[in-house]
N, C-alpha and C positions, 0 to 999 in steps of 0.2 A: 750577631746583633746588628740591627740596621737603624738608620735615622728615620724618624717618623714626622718630625716637625723641625723647623729651622727658624732662627731669628734673623734680623737684617744683617748682622755681621757674618753669620754663616752663609747667607745667600750671596753676599759680596765676595766671599771666599770661594765661590763656585761649588759649594757643597749642594747636594741634591737629596730629595726625599727618596728613601729606598736604598740609599748608598750604604755599603758596609761600613761599620764603625772603624774597623782597622784601616781601611782605605782613606776615610776622612781624617784620621789622625796622622797618616802619612802626609796628606796634603796640607794639613793645618794642625801641627802638634799641640797647640794650646786649646784644642776643642774641649769644651766642658759639656758633659752629657748628664742627663737626668733620666731616671726610669719613667717610662710612660705609665700613666694611670688612666686607663680608658673610662673607668667608672667616674672618677673625679672630673675628667674632661667633659663627659656627657652631662653630669650634674651642673657644671658651670655653664654649658651651652643652654641647658634648660632654664637656668636662672636668668640668663640674658634674654631668652625668649619670653619669660614671664615679665621682665622689665619692658620689653617691646610691646606688650599688650596695651600700654598707655597710648600707643599710636594707632593701632588697629587690632580688632579681635581675630583677624585672619593671619596668624603667625604659624609658619611651618618650618620644621627642621630640614636643613640641606646638608646631609652627610654629617661629618664630625666637626666641621668648623664653619658652617654657614647657616643663614636664616633667610627664608622667603617671607616678605611682608606684602600682603595685598592691600595697597593704600587707595584703592578706588573709592572715591567719594569721601576720603578722610583728609586729604592734603589741605583743603581750604580751611580746616579747623586750626591749622598750625601756620597759616600765612602763605600757603602755596607749597609746591613741590621743592623748590630751592630751599626755603626756610625749614621745611620739615626734614629734608635729608641733612642739611647742615646741623640742625639741632640733634639728630640721632648720632651723627658721627662725633660731634663735639662732646656730648655727654659721655659717650663710651671712651673716648680718648682721655677724658678727665679722670676716669677711674682706672686707667692703665692699659686699655686695649688698643692694639694697632689694627685698625679696621679700615675697610674700603667698602663703599656702597654705590649703587647705581639705581636709577629709576628709568624705566622705559615702558614700551607698550607690550612687552612679553617677558615672562620669567626667564626664558632662555637667553635673551639679549642682556637682561640685567645681570644674570649670572656671568656671562661672557665679559661684559664691560667691567664688572667689579673684580674679576680675577685675572684678566688678560689685557684690559684696557685701562683707561684713566678714571673710570667711574663716572660720577656725575649724572646728568640728566640728558637723555637722548630723545629728541622729538620724533614723532611717528614718521614724518617725511624723511628723516635722516637715518632711519634704522638700517636700510640696506647698505648705505655707504659706511656707517660705523662698523657693521658686522664684517664687511668685505676686508677691512684692514687688519683683522685679527687672525691669529694662527688657527689651524684646524683643531687644535686642542681645545678651543673655546666652544666646540659643539657638543661636549659631553659624550664623546664616543669611547668605545672600548679600546683597549690597547692593541688588539689584533687589527682592527680597522684603521687605527692611526698609523700603525707600522706599514700596512699595505698602501695607504695614501701617500706616505712619505717616499716609499720606494718608487712611486709613479711621478714623483716630483711635485705633488700637490701639497704644498706646505701652508698655504694661506687659503682662507675661505673664498677670497676673490677668484682663486684658481678653480674651485669647485663650481662657483656660480657661472663661470664662463664655459663649462662643459655641458653637453646634453645630458639629461637626467637618465635616460634609458640605459646607456652602458654602465653608469655608476650603480644603478639599482641591480642590474644583472650580476655585477661582480661583488658588490658589498652588501646588497640587501636593501630593503625599503627603510630600514632604521636610519640610515644615513640621511636620506632625504627628509624623513620625518623630523629629525633633529634640526635640519636646516630650516624647514618650514616653521617649526616652533620658535626658533630664534627670530625669524622674520615676522612673526605674528600672523602668518597665513594659516597656521594650525593651532587650535586651542589647546592649551595645557593647563589643566586644573591644579590648583594648590590645595592640598588637604591640610586644613588647620589642625594643630595638635590638641586643641580643646574645642568642645562643642560651642557653636555660636549661639549666643543668647537671643531669645525672641525679642526682648526689649532690654535696654540698658540706659542708664543715665549716670553722669559723673559730676564731680565737683573738684575743680583745681583750687587749692587753697593758697592764699598769699602767705600765711603763716602755718607751718606744720602743727598738727594737733597730736597730743600724747594721751591726755586723760580719757578715760572710758566714757564719761558723760559727754565730752566734746564729740567723740566719735559717734555716739548715739544721736546727738543733736544734728550733726551733719547728715547722718543716715536718714533721719526723719525728713529733713529738707529735700533730700534727693527723692525720697518716696513720694513727696508731694508732687514733684515734677513728673513722676512716672504715672501718677493716678490718672491724669488726663488721657494718656496714651492707652491705658488699660480700658478706660471707659469708652473710648472710640472703637475699640475692638470688641467690646461687650464681654470681656473676659476678666479674670482675676488671677493673680499669681499663686501657684502652689509650691514652687521651689524657688527660693531667692538665694543669691550669692553676693556677698559683700567683699570686694577686692580692696585691700589697703596697700598702697604703694609707698614704701618707706623712702626717706630722703636718700639713703645710700643705695637704692635700687632693689632691695629685697621686697618681695610681694607676699602678702598673707591673704589667704582666701578663707572665708567663713561662709558656710552654707547652712541654711535652715529650710524646713519644709512646713507645710500647713495641711491640715486635713480637709480644708475647704478653701475655695478661691478667695483671695484677699485683695483689697484695694486700700484699706484704711492705713494711712501712713503711721499713725500712732501704734496700731497693732503690729505692723511689720517691724517697726523699730523696737517694739517690746520683745519680739522674738529674738532679735539680735542682741538685745540686752541680756536675755537669759543665756544665750550662747556665749557671749563674752565673759559672763561670770564663770562659766564652766571651763573656758580655755584661757583664763586670765594669766595663768602661770606660764603658758606657752607663747603668749603674744608679747614679743619684745618690741616695744615702741621705739627704742633707740633715740634718735634725734627727732622723731615724729614722722607722721604720715603727711605727704604733700598732695596726694590724690586719692579720692575715694570714689569707687564705682559700684553702683547697685544694679544687678542684672536679674532679669526674670528668666530662669532657665526652663521652667515649665509653667503652663497656664491652663486654665479650664474655664468653661462657661460660667459666668457669674450669675448666680440666682438672686434676683431681687426679692427682698423680704417686705411683706405688707405690714405696715405699722397700724396699731390700734389708735383709738382717740387720744390716748395719753402720749402718743409719739414713740412708744416702745415697740420694738419688733416682737411679733407674735411667735416667731420661731425661737426655740431654746438653743442657745449657742454655748452654754457654759461647758458642756462636755468637750466640744471641739476646741475651745480655748484651753481647757485643761490638757488635752492631748498635745496641742501645739507647744505649750510651755514646757511640759515634761520632756517631750521629744527634743526640743531645742537645748535643754540643759543636760540631759543624760543620754541622748542619742536616739535615733529613730527606732532602734530595736528594743527599747525598754518596755514598750507596750505593744501587745499583739492581739489581733482579733482573728476569728475564723472566717474564711471565705470559701464558698463552694467552688468546686471544680469538676469537670466532666470525668467521671470514673464510675464504673459499676461496683467496684469493691468498696464497701462502706467505709473502711478505715482510710481510704484514699480519697473520699469524696469531699473532704475538707482539708484546707491547708492554713496554717497560721501565717499571717502577714502582718507587717507593722501597722498599727492602728492609724498612723498618719497617712497611709497609702490607701486605706479602704474606708468607704463610707459606713458608719456604724448604723446598722438597721436593727430594730427589735426582732427577736426570734419569733418565728411563726409556730406557736405551740399547737395549732390545729384544734380539732374538735375534742371534746372531753370524752367521747365514747372510746372504749379501749381499742377496737379494731376498725375504726372508721378509716376511709382512704387517706385522710389528711394526717393520721397518726400511725401509719404503717411502719414507721421507723421509731425506735425508742429515743427518748430525749437524752439518755445517758448511754454512751458506748464505752466499753472497756478499752483501755489503751491497747491491749492485745487480747484476742480471744483466748479464753481459758478452757482447758480440757475438763470435761465432766464425764461421770459414769452414768450412762443412760440405758434403759431397757425399753425396746419397742416390740410390741406383740405382732404388728403387721409389718412385714418387710416386702419389697425394699423401700416403699414410699410412706410407711407409717410413721406417725409422730411418736415421741417417747411417752410412755405411760407413767414413768417415774424416773427421776435422775438424782444424782448426788453431786452437789457443788459446794466446795469449801467445807466438806465434812458434814453437810446438812442434807438430809433426804427430803425431796419434794415430790408430792403426789400430784399428777396432772389431772385437772378436772375438765379442761376444755383446751382445744388446739385448733389452729388454723394453718394451712399450708399444704404442700410445700411451695415455696417461691424459689425458683432456681436462679442463681446468679453465676453466670459463666465467667471465666477469666478473660482478661483483655487481650484478645487475639492479635491486636495490632502492635503489641509490645513483643519484640522478638525474645527478650530475656525474661518474659513472664511465664513461669511454670506453675502458677497457682492452680490447683484443681478446682473444679466446679463445686458450688455449695448449694445445698438445699436448706432453706431457712424455714423455721416454724415459729409462730407466736403461741406461747403456752401460758395458760392461766392455771396456777397451782392453788393449793388450799390457802385459805385466808386472803384470797384475791390478789396475790402477787403475780405480776406479769413479766415474762421473760422472753428473750429473743435468742434462740439457739439455732445451730445449723449442723448438718452432717457434711463432713469434708470428703469430697470425692464420691464416686458411685459405689453402691453396695455390690460386692463381688461374690457374696455367699460363703467366703472362706474366712477372711479376717474379720475381726470385730469392727463395727462401724466406729469412725472417729468423730465423736460429738464434741461441740465447742459451745461455750456460753459467750455471747457477743454483746448483749445489752440488756437493760432493765427499763421497762416502761414506768412512767410516773404513776 
């Protein structure tokens, strides 16, 4: 058993991470230990990262005990970098965290200053001097490289900066110089945010926390009003919205709703969140209230302007879209589904069910009324699975059935068209479906069927005939 984390008393007692527990108790007999819970620690770090979203949407995890915040363009909203960093550290210390933070021109230097330096803010012109005073462990190098550098007597970053680069690269690889350049800001280092960045967002900091649902919806409508102008400038409307509720104690709740058409109207947007809040009311713990509300547009689409008639009413019918949006907001996006075409030769794979909120609802193209016109070559009704039938064909191998029995009923064929061969999808490696020969059959009393023969006729085994659909 080894130590994985230390408090201040343990660090002053010269205990180290990775040290054996038995050795630590010999050095300090009163050592109190607790079992590590990696899952709980990760959930706690995630919760702190959620709380940090109030400062910037670009928050990334740094290992098991750190966070990266890209505050470019955000510091002025909190009174400058000094005020922003002080506010973050003060709030976290008030809830019991022992934290250290730094702001600089590169993530590498901020990491080094917060873990091996004094933290605080480092100006761009002072980056090289601040980094030079730190130990080589501040460059985020692997243990083997650190051991090799220490054996050469290179214990501080200033020692590395005074040596020509070529010999170091030959011995330790290019990774060493890359880490040094990243810390100096000479090499870009991207921060991957843990959550997708919203296309547009607006927030409201409240002087008094709100708890009641009607108050939350009212503030949401006010935020949506401020978002409307930005959406109009871009010529788009939101299709997926997210409402973030920052509770006083630091917990964050996120509620997401979608729309089947692009939206700008604040009243409509707030109405969707009203439906969603009614559905998740039991899971939303307001506690002492929410002090910050943020409305984000996660996805948007081109906004189609609607022409009004002389009465001022829009000529396009939107009641169906409103119904879909409200039902999806209350019961989830999967409660209503529509069929969408997709590229596949196999008839039962040519359509897929998708949530109605994600697909534009279009009227079905029923085609011409003639039974075998080009527009109606496919039946309106397809069976969920093709059903086997007993068929007799006088002409082989390409002749249509003259009569067949389906569901214990015998049908006499009076007219037939075909065959139409549909080959398997050869680009799918796991597709072993044999080819099909389809026929359109008209039986007595005018009933129209769509049948196929599975696989080629080999002259030995009886052909495998299937019923696949019925024409209207």
